[in-house]
Each structure stands twice: as structure tokens, then as C-alpha cells.
Steps between C-alpha positions, in 0.01 A plus 500: 500500500362150545609207291285217373557134578616454140759778532629354826520148358672623182762687703549194723552264204743729316701564815509126578617402148764772491624405848539132407607501137697821469628583846539133611405603856365161611438606864285795394336294224390243758285772655298524175440128434281287723663193657215300347554654150349287222677487163309402182791501254667252274835674555507586872530244781229496768475750780688810603823303548468356149463848349787647702723202409427546129590868520824414684589244233488772231743748657431777251126439449319833453135600495336796326139582430314677223133493604309425821132445572327426829158393612437446871754254636648415157781677311607422143848607393628495140864419565838419353758275668860506379812307594825420328419134571193514271522504121214751480312719742170363626194716449217423732181590666524437873182478700536544874239471772547704815353419840561698818779699337695194379544326165324168548456355152654536152427391144697585188495475124855516358661485158832588342528857374527492120734705287351702211580212262321252726183710548216387276299812581784745460453670838711462816352311794643737760531876479539671164811333358630153430801363690819665382313790342453714814 
């Protein structure tokens, strides 16, 4: 069975994010990120070293995803980032560009995950339940 470029890129991105954020395997993670990685984020320092340093600074930082979409060299991931150092989880959409099998560029849109009482619309931002109601 052959896989499409989008399937390959989706698998690459999810493996890379799990390797870095959840397994904290920085040596293996370096194989996924380009040395010239470009970061377009208010929260993450520039480059691969900036990203890896941020992850190290939050020892228990975790990543999980809910939805993924891909088109050509771009992958969008609806994600949740949690850490005991943060007052609330961050819900985001991460956009990653892949080139020659490496993550070369990243954009994100992040916001705090609301509780049921904080949600104007009455629906959770991630999954099917509000925080603490899983």
C-alpha cells in the first residue's frame, strides 16, 4: 500500500512532537527538526535550540492532539499543551512546514483552555469534555 505525501508528513509531525514533548528524547528529536528551523511564535524562542530549550524548561510539559489536517508540505495539528508550571492548558493550532523530511518552519495560535464556567459558547475547545470533567 502506498502512502500519500500528506500521510507521510502527518506521521512525521506527530512522531516528532511526541518524541520531543512527551518522550523528551532530544537526540532523536534533533533528527526531525532542521538546523535552520524557523519559529513564528510569540511564546517559543527562535530556532531548534530555542524550542528544545523551552521544552527542557518545562520538565513535565506534555503534548496531545485531537485533529490533524495536511496539504502538501504543510500539516495543521489541533493540540493541547499541559504542564504543572502553567495555570491552564494551552490549546493551539500548530502549523508546520516540512521540507526534505524535516520540520523547517512553524506557526501557532494558542490560548488558555477554558473551564465550562469560562466558555461563552458552552462547548469544550479540545476533545469532548471540559478540563476536570473527563
